Every structure is written in C-alpha cells, then in structure tokens.
N, C-alpha and C positions, 0 to 999 in steps of 0.2 A: 241274729237277734241281739239287740242291745238291752241290757237290764241295768238301770241305775237305782241303787238301793241306799237310802239314808244319806244322801250327799249333803254334807254340812261343811261350809267353809270356816276356816279359822278366823274368828272375828278380830278386828283391830281393837286396841284398848279403848274401852268406853263406847264401843259401837256394836250394833247388832250384826250378826253374820250376814254376808251378802246372799248366801244360800242356806236355807234352814230345813233340814230333813226332807229333801226332795227325793221322791221315789216315783218312777214311771218305767214303762216298757216301750220300746220301739220295735215293731214287728218288721221282719223282712218282707219285701214286696210292697211296702207302704212308705210314703213320705210323712215324716212327723215334724210338726212345727212347734218350736218353743216360743210362745207368744207372751209379750208383756211390754209395758212402757219402759222408757229408759230408766235404768237403775233397778229393774225388777230382778236382776241376778242371772240373766241369760248367759252372758259371756262368762261369768264366774262358774256357772254350772258346766259349761262346755270345757273349761279349763280343769275343773275337778274331774270330769270324765276322762280327760287325757292325762291325769296325774301330774299336772303342771302347777297346781296350787296345793298348799298344805290344808288338811282338813280331815273329815271323817266320812266314812261310807265306802262303797265299792261299786265299780261299774264292770259288768261282765260283757265281753264281746264273744258271742257264741259260746258262752260258758267259761271263759277265761278272762281274768283281769289283764290289762294291757301289758303290765311288766312281765307277764308270763308268756306273752306271744313271741315266738322266736323271731319273726320278721314283721314288725309293726306296720311297715309300708304296705304289706299285702293284706292287712286286716283293716286299717283305718286310714282314710284320706282326710286331710284337714285343710280348711280355708278359714283362717282367723284374722285376715287382714290383707294387705297388699303382698305382692310377690316379694319374698325376702332375698332378692338377688342383687348382686352388684349392678349399679346403674349402667356401667359400661359393657356388661356382658350381653351377648345376643340372646334372643329368645331360644334359638336352637342350642346354643352353648349352655344355657342354664338347664334345659331339660336333659341334655347329654351328661352334664355333670351330676344331676340328680339320679340319672339311671344307675350310676355307680353306687349311689346311696341306697337305692331300692334293690339293687342286685338284679336288674333286668338288662337285656341287651339294648344297645344304643338305637336299634331300629324302632324301639318302642317310642322314642321321642318323635320321630317323623310320623308315626301312626297317630299319635295324639295331636300333633299340630294339624293334621288333616281333619281329625274329628272335631276339634274346637274351632276350626275355621281360621287358623293362623299360619297356614302353609305359605301364603304369600308374604308373611312378615317374619320368616324364620331368621333372617339376617338383620332384623331391626334391633336396636339397643333397647334394653328394658326401660331406660329413662325416657324414651320418646313415645312410649305406648300411652294411649288414651285409657280412661277408666274402664271402659267396656273391654278393651283388649287386655288390660291388666287382669281383669277378673277371669277372662278366658284362659289366660296363662296360669293363673292361680288354680283354676279347676283342672287344667292339664297336669300341673304338678301334683295335685291331690290324687288324680287317677293313674299316676305313673306306675304304681305297684299293683294295679288292678285290685283295689281293696274291696272288701265286702261292705264296709260301713263308711259313710261320708258324714263328716261333722262340719257345718258351715255356720259362721257367725254373720248374720244379716248380709247374705251375699248379694242381694239386689239393691242395696242402699246406694242411692245416687245414680242408678242406671236409668237409661231411657226405657220406656215401656217395651220397645222391641227387644232390647238386650235382656231385660228382665224376663220376658216371656221365653226367650231362647234358653236362658239359664235354668229356669224352672222346668222347661221341657227336657233338658239334659238330666236333671235330677229325677224326673219321673221315669225316663228311660232306664236309668240305673236301677231304680226300684223295681221296674217291670222285669228286669233280668234277675230278680231275686235278691237284690241288695237292700241294705238298710240306709235310710237317709234321715238325718236330723239337722234342721236348720233353724236359726233364731231369727225372729222378726218382730217388729213393733206394730205392723199394720195388720189388723184383723182381716181385712179383705184379701190381702195377699195370702194369709194363712188359709182362709176358706177356699180360695181359688186354686191353691197349689198343693195343699196337704190333705191327706186322708185321715190324719190323726192330729189333734191339736192339744197341746199341753200348755195351760195358761198359768203364768207366774205373776205374783204380786208381792213385792217386798221380800223376795227370796223364798216364798212359800208357794206350794202348789194350791191353785185356786180351782182349776177344773181340768179334768182329763176326759176328753170327748172325742168321738169320731167326727169326721168332717161334716156330715149331714146334721148331726145333733148340734154341733157348734154353729152352723149357719142358721139353723132355726132359732136357737136361743140367743144368738149374739147379733145377727145381722137382719135388717128389715129393709124392704124396698121403700123408697120415698120419692117424692117429687121436689126437686130443688127449684125455687122460684126467686127471681130477683126483680124487684119493682120499686119505683120511687114511692108508690102507695102501698107498701107491703103491709102496714098495720091494718089499713082499711080492707085490703084484699083478704087478709087472714080472717078478719071478723066476718066478712061475707061468706067465705068458704065454710067456716064453722057454723054460721046460722043456717045456711042451706042444708048442711049435713044433718043438723038436728031436726030440721023440718022433714027431711026424707028418712029419718030414723036410721041413719047410717053412722058407723063409727069412723070418724075422721079426726085426726089430731093435727093441730097446727102449732109449730114451734118456731118462735121468732129467734133468728140468729143474733149474735152480739153486734154484728155490723149495722143492724137497723133496717137495711133495705133487702134483707133476704129472709126467706121462709123455708121451712122443711115441712112438707105436708105428708103425713102418713095415712094410709088407708084410701088414697085417691089415685088418680092417674093424670098424666099430662093433658089428655083431652078434656077431662072434667074441669080441671083448674083453668085451662085455657078458655073454655066456653064461659065459665063464670066471669073471668076478667073481661072477655069481649062483651058480654051482656051488660056489664056495668060500666063499660068505657074506661077501664083501668089499663094503663100501659104495662107491658111485661117486657123486661130486657133479657131474661133468661128463663127457660122452661126445659128441664131435663130430668130423666129418670136416673136415680142413683141408688146405692145401697148404703144405708146408714148403720153406724155402730150404736148399739143400745147402751153401751157403757160410756158414761160421760168422761171417764178418766182419759180416754183417747181423743176427746173432742178437739183439743187444741192441736192435735197432730194431723188432722184432716184438712187440707186447704180448701176442699169443697164445702166445708161447713158441717158441723154435727150439732148435737144438742148442747144447749147452754149447761154450764157446770151445775150439778146438783139436781138435775131433772132425770127422772126415769119414767118413760111413757107407759101408759096402760097396756098398749099392744105388746111391748117388750115383756111386761110382767106376765101377761097371759101366755105368750109363747114360751117363756122360761118355765112357768109353772107346769105347762103341759109336758115339758121335758124333765120335770123333776129337779130343776135348778133353782136354788134360792136366789132371790133378787134383793139387792140392798141399794139404798140410795147412795150416790157417789158424792157425798158432801165433803167438807173440808176436814172432817175429823179423821180418826184412825180407822183401821179395818174393823169390820163387824165380825161377829162370831162365825157367820157363814163363810167369810173369806179365809178363815183359818183352817178349813178342812177341804179335801178334794170333793168335788161335786160333779155329778153327771157322768155319763160314759162308763168306762170300765173301772170298777172299784177294787181290782186285784191289788194294784200297787198300794193304794191307801190301806187296805186290810193288812198287807205285810208290814207296813210302817206302824200301824196301830198295835199289831201283835208284838212287834219288837219293843215298842215303848212300854206296853203293859208288862212285859217280862223284866223291864228295867235294864236291858242290855243295850249298850252302845254299839253302833256298827264299827267295824275295824277301821283304824285310822288310815288316811291316804298319805303316803309318804311321797314327797316330791322327788322324782327321779330324773337324772339327766337323760337326754335322748340317746338312743343307740347310735353308734357310729356307722359310717358307710359300710355296706357289705363288701365292697371292693375298694379298700382305702387307698392303695397306690394309684389305681386308675382314677379315682376321684380326685386325689391330690394333684395329679398331673393335669387334669382338665381344669381344676380350679386355678392352678398356677398360670397356665398358658391360655386360659380362656379370655383374658383381658390383655390389653396392650401394655399394661404397667410393667410386667416382667420384662418384656423385650426392650422397653424404653430404658429401664434401669440398667440392664446389661449393656446396652449400646452407650449410654452416658458414662458408665464406669469405664468401659474399654477406651472410649475416646479421651476421657480425662486422664487415665493412666498413661496412655501413649504420649499425650502432650506433656505431662509432667516429667516423664522419663527423658524426653528430648531436652527439656529445659534444665534438668538436673545434671545431665551429662555434658552440658555445654562448658561449664567452668572446670570440669575435671577434678573437683575436690570431693565430690560425693562418691562413696564406694559403689562399685559396679552392682553389687547386690541391691542396694537401695535404688540405684538407677532403674534396674529392671522391674523392681517392685513398685516404682513410683511412690516412694515413701520419703518425703522430705522431713527434716527435723522439726518443722513447724507444725506438722499434722500429727495428732495422737495416733492415728491409724491410716494405712494406705487406702486409697479409694476402693480397691477390691474388697478389703475387709469391711469397710462401711457399707458398700453395696450388698455384700452377702448378709450382713446384719439386718439391713432394711428388708431384704427379701424374706429372711426368717421371721422378722417381726410381723410382716404382712400375712404370713401363713395363718396365724391365729387372730391377728388384729382385724383383718378384713372380715373374718367370719363373725366376730362379735358385732361388727357394724352391719353386715349383710349376711345373716345366718344362711348356711348352705342347706340346712334341712327345712322342712315345711314350717310355717310360722308357729303353728301350735305345738310343735314337738320340742319346744324348749330352746335353750341356748346351745352353745357349741358343745358337741359331744366330747367326752374325755376318755373314750375307750382306748386301751393300750395299743390295739392294732392301728388305730388312726394316728396316735402319737408316733409310733415307730415309722409309719408311712411318711409323716411330715418330716421327721428327722432324716429319713433316708433321701427323700426328694430334695429337701433344702440342702443337705450335705452334698449331694451329687451336683446340684446347680452351683453351689459355692466352689466346689473343687473344679468344675468346668470353668467357672469365671476366673479362678486363680491362674489356671494354666493358659487361658486365652490372653490374660493380661501379660503374663510372663513371656509367652511366645510372641505376642504382638509387639511388646516393648523391645525385645531382643531383635526382632526382625527390623523394626523401625530404626533402632540405633545402628544396626549394620548398614542399612541403606543410607542413613543421613551422615554418619561419621566414619563409615568404612568398616571392613571386617576385622581390623586389628583391635578394635575397642572391646568387642564381645568375645570373651574367652571362657572356657569351661573351668571353673575352680576345682581344686582337688577335693573339697568338702561338699560336693554337689548333692550328695545323698542327704546329709543333715539339713542343708538349706532347702531342698525340695520338700522334705518332710515337715520342716517348720513352717514354710510358706503355705502348704496345704492345710496344716493343722490350724494355722491362724485364721484363714478364711472360713473353714468349716466350723471352727469353734465360735467365731463371731455369729455365723448364721444360726447355730444352735442356741447361743445365748439370747439372741433377739427373739427366737421362736418361743423358748421357755418363759422368758420374761413377759412376753405378750400374752401367753396362755395363763400365767399366774395373775397378772393384773388386768387382763381383759381389755387392753388398749394397745394400739400400735406404738404410741409414743413411749410406753414403758419398755418395749423391746429395744428401741433405738437408744434410750437412756442407759439401759443395761450394757449395751455394746460400748458406748462411750465411757462408761464408768470403769471399764477394765483398765485402759491406759491412764485415764485422768485421775482416778481415785485409788484403785487397788494397787497399781504398780508403784506409785510413790510410797504407799504404806508398807509394801513388802520391802522396798529398798531401804526404808528407815528402820527396819527391824534390826536389833543388835546382832552383829555377826562376830563369831569367834574364830579361832584358828581351826582350820580343817584338819581333823584327826583321822577320819576314815574316808575311804574313797569307794566308789561303786565300780572300780575297775574289776573286770572278771565276772560281772553280773550275768552276761549271757551264758557263760560256761556253767555257772552254778545253777541257772535255771534249766539248762539242758540236762544236767545231772538229775534234777528233781522230776523232770517230765518223763512220761512214758514213751512219747514219740520223739524222734530225733528230727530236727528241722535243719535246713541247709545252713551252711556257715555264713552265707550272704545275709541271712536274716539277723545275724548278730550286729551288723553295722546299722541296720534299721532300728534295732532295739536301743543301741547306744545313742543313736540320733534322737529317739523319742525321750530317753532319759535326760539328755542335755536340754531338750526343749522344755521339759517340766522344770528343770533347775533354773532356767532363765526367768527373770522377773516377769516378763510379759506372759510366758507360758504358765508360770505358777499362778499368776493372777487370773488367767483365763480358766485354768483347771479349777481353781477355787470358786470362781463365779459359776461355772457350769455345775459343780457339785451342789452349791447352795440353791441354785434355781431348780435343779432336778428334785432335790428334797422338798422345796416349797411347792412344786407342781404336784408331786405325789401326795403331799400333805393336804393340799386343797382338794384334790380329787377324792382322797379317802374321807375327808371331812364331809364333802358333798354327798358321798354314798351313804354315810351314816345318818346325816340329818335329813336327806331327801327320802 
C-alpha cells in the first residue's frame, strides 16, 4: 500500500509550489491513475514520492518511507522517462548490469526479456530501439527487483494503441498479483479504461479522489461525433426534433465549424435525421467525451468548446455528489480547492493536520543507493561497451609505435623507450589512457545513469567508490604492464636482444611505472565524480604534469639536512609484525617516487580530489 501524506514541493522564488498539500492512498491490487493536464504537478508529485525533490510531506510504502527501505529496488520500480542507459550498450547487457544494482541473479534479465517480448532483441543496441521497445525495456528495468510498487510517469505517451494496451495490460497483471501501481496521465479516457482508482490534480492540488466507476460516470459521457459540411443546419434540425419528441439531446458545435458532438442520441438517430433532410454526412461515430473543457484541446477527436459545461454532465456529476464548475478563463473556483467524490479519508487526514497547525515532516532529497554488488556492477559497466576495449587497443598500439620510434636514434633512455614517453608529451599514452578510463567511470554515469531514471543521479555510496577505485586501478595496472611487456618484446624483435637489458633499479622503476598509471586513473575518476563530467577527469590528469609539476619544481629548495635513510628499519621497530626484508626495497622505492616532482604532484592531486569528493558527498547527505 502506498500512502502519500501532505506532499508539498519547495516553490521557486515568486511562484506557487508545483504540488500543494497532496494526500491520497493507492491500494494494493488496484491501478491508480494521477490525472491532470500538463503542468498539473503529476511528475513533481511522483518525484516527491521518490524523495528526489525537496519539499514537505511523507510517502509510506507498506508503512515505511523509501529512505528506510533496505533494498529500494525490491520495493519500488520506476519509469520516469526513457531508459537511462548508454546508447551503445545492448539490451541484455543493460539488464545484466542492473541486476548487480538490484542484487538479483543475472538469470532475472533473461526472464524479464521474455516477459516483455524483447527476447529476440537482446543483442540490440539501446540507441536503435523504437519508442515502443524502449518502453518495454524501461518496464523490464523497473520490474528487475520484483518490486511491490510501480511508479510510472505517462508511460503510454506517444505509443501506438496496440503498444499502449499491452503496457496497461502488464500493469493490471502486476496489480492482480497484489502489487500497487500508480501512473500519471493527461488523458481521462485512458485513466477510466486502465485504472480502478483515479486521483485528479489541477494546479498542484487534489481535485477529486474517486474509484474508476464514479469517475467514468461523473467525467465521461457517450456522444455521437458528426462531421458534415451542413453541420450548423444538421445541429438545428436534431435539436428541433428532440424538443418535439420531448427527449433531452444536446448538440455542441466544435471549433472547426463542420463538426458536431451530439449527447443523448445515437448514430442511428442522427443518421436517419440527416438522410430524411438530404444532408451529407462525412463522419458518424460513437465516442466518449470528457465533460471538463480543460482537456478539450488535448482530444484530437474534438471535445466541448472552452467554457461550456453541458447539462447532462452536471446531472451526472450531481448524482455522484461532485460539484461542477464552469471551465472559464478565470482561476479555480472554491470547489476545485478541495477533494471531491470517492474516498474522503485522505482529505480528512489533510484537514485534521491543517486544523492542528502542524506541517508534515520535510522531504530531504537523498542520493540513490549504490549497487548491491558494486564490483560485479562496475565490471559489467566497464566492459559492457566497446569503448574500454577500443581505448586499451589504441593505447597499446600507440605505445608500441612510439617506443620503436624513440629507440631508433639511441638518444632516449631505455626506460623512456619502453614506457613510450617522449619529452614532448606531458604523460605517456598508458597514463593518459588510464586517466581516460577512470574519468569515464563516473562521467558516463552522469550522462547515462546506471540506476533507474527516477532514483536520482549517480550514487556516492562508499562501497561503490571503492569498487570503482579497485576496478579502475586494476585495469590501469594491467594496461601499464601490457605496454611495458609489449614495447620490450617489440624492441627485442626489431632491434635485437642486446638493446633490452634489465636495469639494476628495476624494482623502483616498476613501482613508479605502476603508481603513475594507477594514480592517473584514480585522479580522472575522482575529478569526474566531483565535477560530474568526463572532461573534468581528463583535465585533472593533464593538470598534474602541466600545472602542478612546474609549481613544485619552482618551490624554493634549501640544502638537504636530513635523509630518510633507514626508514624501513625504524618502521619495523615500531610495528608489531615483522615483514620480509625484501619489502624494505619496495618501501624505499615508494618513498623515492613521492619525492619525485611527478610523484609529489600526483599525490597532492589525489589528496585534494579525495577531500573534495568526500566533502561533496557529505554536503549532499546533509542537504538532501
């Protein structure tokens, strides 16, 4: 069961809130429609329910607010737009990646592909999907964690009738299994056809809270749509004959001038009247009309002209206890400012709260929870698109080519030959490639969020950050050694075995080379996470040799008075555990790396970016 109590959005300066004191219940086993014209506050209400917008009020999902649900994916499924996936990712790859987010086995992805009819398109790229297939994939993403509640924002907008019927059939099936479904729509006929409970909004306020039957009686009426070049004359004749027969028939001329809407009659009666008087008829069809003129312009089949409320609608509404107001150009009447019809429990709660002078608790915007299995998620995110493989291949090819060119003249040191690091480049290709992969770790998620569209932006949970650091560091380490081994092997083949020799200080060189690539990957990752764009991560990597190294080199240097010689021995004396003597060499190598200008600049950059990332995360938790 979903209970929304006192939802009120934070208003912009000088404007009314998009949602104002909205209270309603959505029962399990029933499909609930949020109905209203564009700008009525439907989307804002859904985002308030998901704690994605600042405001006041609370929404309970089976008795708990969303931020207290341990695994939100198992409680709420959301469709607030298109599938938020990378366009190059496959349908199956997207679902398998989100399986790690929801904490479900990967077999769930294939099950849902069969359920939504996308089994034959599992290897299709997301960018190539049609609108109908995209909505099917979005529904599959929402159902991934087998949630109890589904929240959808105008899911059938733009769909063909067949696709829309299939979608609403799936929603009804979910409700019949005991789930709760809430979807927003602007079409009253869609709400009457697909929902058993209709909540009508207007200007952010609750206008009506009714069951489907009461809504259909009070809001929708059957009519006969007529199109004729003699529409005015035909309307006058139909009205005259109805008065003569003492029958209530209302004829409304549409704005187009050649169309009529006849209420209280049938196609046969209108057709017989036109035939007897020799009037041509170009269209004659049974339709269902909306009694509210506010939606008249939204119906392509034609509705009442603005400002008219027919007598039949008034009688039907009064029989249901619904106040009727004319839909003129002015503001809302008093009847539109209070809930009417149907269940009055929600409105009574809101009234009691207002009478006591108590405001509902504020809604704090919170970041989405991270994946339940962050390492598995990050691996699937990284290798689910061809970008990663392409970057690795380009970096490896460029490094091998540069190493061959640098070793040709014999003036470049062997270490720089193997690293493919000419003096003209601020960083070797391996370090630049590692930084790019790290920047894409967060940058791609801000462009194509991994979580469902309505669950907010990129999560900042510590487990996900550690998983990204671990995976990006491992890939950077692998790239560094692929480049080193590939360059060494190529030089041995091209110039002979005498060129490549193992230097005596191979340990510090290996540590420094690995630390450089891993540090660049982490710098790109953290910078992209702080500034929420991939370009910021690449800029942070380039800033290390271009900006920070010259600054460190220009710092005033004095005579060296003290030395770190003997540091490993002193650390061994302080530690409880004794480590092997070989570890001393690695520690000294690490100390020399930090003392090097590039190493010092990289350590300084990583420290600054880590503090900035933690500060922005902490600030987001406090404000949201």
